[in-house]
TIZA-893760 format. One line per 5 residues: number of its first residue (from 1); their letters; for each residue x, y, z of C-alpha. Coordinates in steps of 0.2 Angstrom, whole numbers, plus 5000, padded with zeros to 4 digits. Layout:
N
NUM) A) X/Y/Z | ...
//
This chain:
84
1) XXXXX) 5119/5036/5054 | 5116/5039/5036 | 5113/5055/5027 | 5095/5059/5023 | 5090/5057/5004
6) XXXXX) 5076/5065/4994 | 5061/5055/4991 | 5066/5053/4973 | 5083/5046/4977 | 5076/5035/4990
11) XXXXX) 5064/5028/4978 | 5077/5023/4966 | 5087/5016/4981 | 5072/5005/4986 | 5065/5001/4969
16) XXXXX) 5049/5010/4970 | 5041/5024/4961 | 5043/5041/4969 | 5024/5044/4971 | 5023/5027/4981
21) XXXXX) 5036/5033/4993 | 5028/5050/4995 | 5011/5041/4998 | 5019/5030/5011 | 5026/5045/5020
26) XXXXX) 5009/5054/5020 | 5002/5038/5028 | 5015/5038/5042 | 5023/5022/5037 | 5040/5029/5032
31) XXXXX) 5048/5041/5044 | 5053/5057/5035 | 5056/5076/5037 | 5046/5087/5026 | 5052/5104/5021
36) XXXXX) 5040/5113/5009 | 5036/5100/4995 | 5052/5090/4998 | 5053/5074/5008 | 5069/5069/5016
41) XXXXX) 5071/5051/5021 | 5085/5042/5031 | 5087/5025/5021 | 5093/5015/5036 | 5077/5019/5046
46) XXXXX) 5065/5019/5031 | 5072/5001/5025 | 5067/4994/5042 | 5050/5003/5041 | 5046/4996/5024
51) XXXXX) 5051/4978/5029 | 5039/4979/5043 | 5025/4986/5033 | 5028/4973/5019 | 5028/4959/5032
56) XXXXX) 5011/4965/5039 | 5004/4968/5022 | 5008/4950/5017 | 5001/4943/5032 | 4985/4953/5030
61) XXXXX) 4983/4947/5012 | 4985/4928/5017 | 4971/4930/5030 | 4959/4938/5018 | 4954/4924/5006
66) XXXXX) 4940/4926/4994 | 4924/4916/4998 | 4912/4912/4984 | 4895/4920/4986 | 4881/4908/4991
71) XXXXX) 4864/4911/4984 | 4849/4904/4993 | 4838/4903/4977 | 4843/4900/4959 | 4842/4917/4949
76) XXXXX) 4830/4916/4934 | 4834/4930/4922 | 4818/4929/4912 | 4807/4931/4928 | 4818/4946/4933
81) XXXX) 4815/4954/4916 | 4796/4951/4917 | 4795/4959/4934 | 4803/4975/4927
//
């Protein structure tokens, strides 16, 4: 079992910005202990949680692909201006 690190030290360990780590803690993705304003994170548990989160995030991104919009009629800009 590793000793808990502050959010800032864990952010440098994991290669993230501290505000991202704190946001992930607030969302419940990274298990942590909060004392006052300080977040304490165990790196061994947090690394596993981040890997699981990144894996889920990647799979969600591959599923959602952008679809082009299909318009039923051709848009005529001049007619639209005349109506206004």
